[in-house]
C-alpha positions as CSV (number, residue, x, y, z in Angstrom):
1,M,0.1,0.0,-0.1
2,D,1.3,3.4,-0.6
3,A,1.8,7.2,0.4
4,R,0.5,9.7,2.8
5,L,-2.2,8.7,5.2
6,P,-4.7,10.7,7.2
7,G,-4.2,11.2,11.0
8,I,-5.0,8.3,13.6
9,G,-8.3,9.2,14.8
10,G,-7.5,6.8,18.1
11,L,-5.4,4.1,19.1
12,P,-6.5,0.4,19.5
13,P,-6.3,-0.5,23.1
14,G,-2.7,-1.3,24.0
15,T,-1.2,1.1,21.7
16,H,0.3,4.5,22.3
17,P,2.0,7.2,20.4
18,V,5.4,6.8,21.4
19,G,8.1,7.8,19.4
20,E,8.3,7.8,15.7
21,K,5.6,6.0,14.1
22,E,5.9,2.7,12.0
23,S,4.0,1.1,9.3
24,L,1.4,-1.8,9.7
25,F,2.4,-2.8,6.4
26,E,5.9,-3.1,7.0
27,R,5.6,-5.0,10.5
28,F,3.1,-7.5,8.9
29,P,3.7,-7.6,5.3
30,W,2.8,-11.2,5.3
31,L,-0.7,-10.6,6.6
32,Y,-1.5,-7.9,4.1
33,A,-0.2,-10.0,1.2
34,F,-2.4,-13.1,2.4
35,C,-5.5,-10.6,2.3
36,R,-4.4,-9.4,-1.1
37,D,-3.8,-12.9,-2.3
38,H,-6.8,-14.9,-0.9
39,L,-9.4,-12.3,0.2
40,F,-9.8,-9.7,-2.5
41,Q,-11.5,-9.9,-5.7
42,D,-9.3,-10.6,-9.0
43,D,-10.0,-7.9,-11.6
44,T,-7.1,-9.1,-14.0
45,P,-9.5,-9.9,-17.0
46,R,-11.4,-6.8,-16.4
47,I,-8.4,-4.5,-16.4
48,T,-7.2,-6.1,-19.4
49,R,-10.6,-5.5,-21.4
50,A,-11.0,-1.9,-19.7
51,L,-7.1,-0.8,-20.5
52,W,-6.9,-2.2,-24.0
53,P,-10.4,-2.5,-25.7
54,S,-9.1,-2.6,-29.3
55,G,-6.6,-5.3,-28.7
56,A,-3.5,-6.0,-27.0
57,P,-1.0,-3.5,-25.7
58,G,2.1,-2.6,-28.1
59,E,5.6,-4.0,-27.8
60,G,7.4,-2.2,-24.8
61,S,4.2,-0.3,-23.6
62,V,4.6,0.9,-19.9
63,L,2.1,0.0,-17.1
64,L,2.5,1.0,-13.6
65,E,0.3,-0.4,-10.8
66,L,0.2,2.1,-8.2
67,G,0.1,1.3,-4.1
68,C,1.1,-2.2,-5.6
69,G,1.8,-3.7,-2.2
70,P,2.9,-7.6,-3.0
71,G,2.3,-6.5,-6.7
72,F,-0.7,-8.6,-7.3
73,Y,-1.7,-6.9,-10.7
74,A,1.6,-6.0,-11.7
75,R,2.7,-9.9,-11.8
76,R,-0.3,-11.2,-13.2
77,L,-0.7,-8.5,-16.0
78,A,3.2,-8.9,-16.8
79,G,2.8,-12.8,-17.1
80,D,-0.2,-12.5,-19.2
81,L,1.4,-9.8,-21.7
82,P,4.7,-10.4,-21.8
83,Q,5.3,-7.4,-24.6
84,L,4.4,-5.1,-21.6
85,R,7.1,-3.5,-19.3
86,V,5.3,-3.5,-15.7
87,T,6.5,-1.4,-12.6
88,G,4.7,-1.8,-9.3
89,I,5.3,1.2,-7.0
90,D,4.8,1.4,-3.3
91,L,6.0,2.9,-0.2
92,S,6.7,-0.3,1.8
93,G,10.0,-2.0,1.4
94,K,8.6,-5.2,2.8
95,Q,5.7,-5.3,0.4
96,L,8.1,-4.5,-2.4
97,E,10.7,-7.5,-1.2
98,R,7.9,-10.0,-1.3
99,A,6.7,-8.8,-4.8
100,R,10.1,-8.9,-6.2
101,A,10.6,-12.6,-4.8
102,L,7.4,-13.7,-6.3
103,A,8.1,-12.2,-9.8
104,T,11.3,-13.8,-9.7
105,A,10.0,-17.1,-8.9
106,D,7.8,-16.8,-11.8
107,G,10.5,-15.9,-14.0
108,L,8.7,-12.2,-14.9
109,G,11.7,-10.7,-16.5
110,N,9.3,-7.7,-17.8
111,C,8.2,-7.0,-14.1
112,S,10.1,-4.7,-11.6
113,F,9.1,-3.1,-8.3
114,E,10.5,0.3,-6.9
115,R,9.8,2.4,-3.8
116,G,7.9,5.6,-4.8
117,D,5.0,8.1,-3.1
118,V,2.0,8.4,-5.4
119,Y,1.8,12.0,-4.5
120,D,5.3,12.5,-6.2
121,L,6.1,9.9,-8.7
122,D,9.7,9.7,-10.0
123,R,8.3,9.7,-13.4
124,P,8.5,12.0,-16.5
125,D,5.5,13.5,-17.8
126,A,3.7,11.4,-20.4
127,S,5.7,8.2,-19.7
128,A,3.3,5.7,-18.9
129,G,0.8,3.9,-21.3
130,A,-1.5,2.8,-18.6
131,L,-1.9,2.8,-15.0
132,V,-3.6,0.6,-12.3
133,A,-4.9,1.6,-8.8
134,S,-7.0,-0.7,-7.2
135,R,-8.1,0.0,-3.4
136,L,-5.7,2.8,-3.4
137,F,-7.7,5.8,-2.2
138,T,-9.2,4.2,0.8
139,I,-6.1,5.3,2.9
140,L,-5.1,8.4,1.2
141,A,-5.7,11.9,2.7
142,D,-5.1,13.7,-0.4
143,R,-7.2,11.7,-3.1
144,E,-7.0,14.6,-6.0
145,T,-3.2,15.2,-5.7
146,A,-2.8,11.5,-6.2
147,L,-5.1,11.4,-9.3
148,E,-3.5,14.3,-10.6
149,E,0.1,12.7,-10.6
150,M,-1.8,9.5,-12.3
151,H,-3.1,12.1,-15.3
152,R,0.6,13.8,-15.6
153,V,2.6,10.5,-16.0
154,L,0.0,9.2,-18.6
155,E,0.7,9.6,-22.1
156,P,-1.8,11.1,-24.5
157,G,-4.2,8.3,-25.2
158,G,-3.5,6.4,-22.2
159,R,-5.5,4.9,-19.7
160,C,-5.9,4.4,-16.0
161,F,-8.2,1.7,-14.2
162,V,-9.4,2.6,-10.9
163,A,-11.0,0.2,-8.7
164,E,-12.6,1.2,-5.1
165,P,-14.4,-0.8,-2.8
166,C,-18.0,0.2,-1.7
167,S,-18.2,-1.5,1.7
168,A,-16.3,0.1,4.4
169,L,-16.9,-3.4,6.5
170,R,-15.0,-5.3,3.6
171,A,-12.5,-2.7,2.7
172,S,-11.1,-2.5,6.6
173,V,-10.5,-6.5,6.8
174,P,-6.6,-6.1,6.2
175,L,-6.2,-2.9,8.4
176,H,-8.5,-4.4,10.9
177,A,-6.7,-7.3,11.1
178,M,-3.3,-5.9,11.4
179,W,-4.3,-3.5,14.0
180,M,-5.9,-6.6,16.0
181,L,-2.4,-8.1,16.0
182,A,-0.7,-5.2,17.1
183,G,-2.9,-4.6,19.7
184,A,-2.4,-8.8,20.9
185,L,1.4,-8.2,20.8
186,T,1.4,-5.2,22.8
187,F,-1.2,-7.2,25.5
188,L,1.5,-10.0,25.5
189,G,4.4,-8.0,26.3
190,D,5.6,-6.1,23.1
191,K,6.7,-2.5,23.7
192,P,4.1,0.1,22.7
193,R,4.0,1.3,19.3
194,A,2.5,4.3,17.4
195,Y,1.7,3.4,13.6
196,Q,1.1,6.0,10.8
197,E,-2.1,3.9,9.4
198,P,-5.7,5.4,10.2
199,A,-7.6,3.3,12.5
200,R,-10.2,2.8,9.7
201,V,-10.5,3.0,6.0
202,S,-12.5,5.7,4.3
203,V,-14.7,4.5,1.6
204,M,-16.1,6.9,-1.1
205,T,-19.7,7.1,-1.7
206,G,-20.6,7.1,-5.1
207,G,-21.1,10.9,-5.4
208,E,-17.5,11.1,-3.9
209,F,-16.1,8.7,-6.2
210,D,-17.8,10.5,-9.5
211,A,-16.1,14.0,-8.1
212,L,-12.7,12.3,-7.8
213,I,-12.6,11.1,-11.0
214,A,-14.1,14.5,-12.5
215,S,-11.6,16.6,-10.7
216,Q,-9.0,15.8,-13.8
217,P,-9.5,16.8,-17.3
218,W,-10.0,13.4,-19.1
219,K,-10.9,13.2,-22.6
220,D,-13.2,10.2,-21.8
221,V,-14.4,8.5,-18.7
222,R,-16.5,5.4,-17.9
223,R,-17.9,4.5,-14.7
224,W,-19.7,1.7,-13.2
225,Q,-20.6,-0.3,-10.2
226,S,-20.3,-4.1,-10.3
227,G,-20.6,-6.3,-6.9
228,R,-17.9,-4.8,-4.1
229,Y,-16.4,-2.2,-6.2
230,R,-16.9,1.2,-8.0
231,Y,-14.7,1.3,-11.1
232,A,-13.7,3.8,-13.5
233,V,-11.4,3.7,-16.6
234,C,-10.2,7.5,-17.7
235,E,-8.5,8.3,-21.1
236,K,-6.1,11.2,-21.4
237,G,-6.7,13.6,-24.2
238,G,-4.0,15.5,-26.2
239,G,-1.2,14.2,-28.5
């Protein structure tokens, strides 16, 4: 998971704001990775159809997965589409370690991972043909700035795929599980720690989701809801 987080509105029992804040995603990377691999929905076929409706991407096309965590979509898309050059970006070094190990085990020479901030991507303007942001905005404090960065790095005619959960209860499962484990370890004698993650995720309403997407000057936008997720596919104009 990625980037600047809203302030914690209250720590779980047994934890206190002592010293520098840590990250739950760094301390329990395996727990979030388990949730990503086994509990979350797999939208890989939907992503492929949405980003390349007229066919497969061209040779050497660049795709970024933002807030990639263990690189679920980066690895699957790199495996399905070997002509892509895929990079997963996240702030959590531990998540990226797992992503790299899995990509290496799968022999994915076209898939890499790097540490980065979705508010300030280390990418030139118009340098990516496609972007994937799944479950990214639930823990971001400044959603519009992140989407503005996505628009900036997309090349003219490029598309981004956004998927956000509708249910706060379901969306909170990984974060709640990590908070529970942190609290249990503190109860068992671990030193009290403060974490940078919020106590709960923030799920957008339909209106908030539409307003966020509309904050950038897209050439074309398609939004819809299916099951437990809201989706948007946004195409950048110009060029």
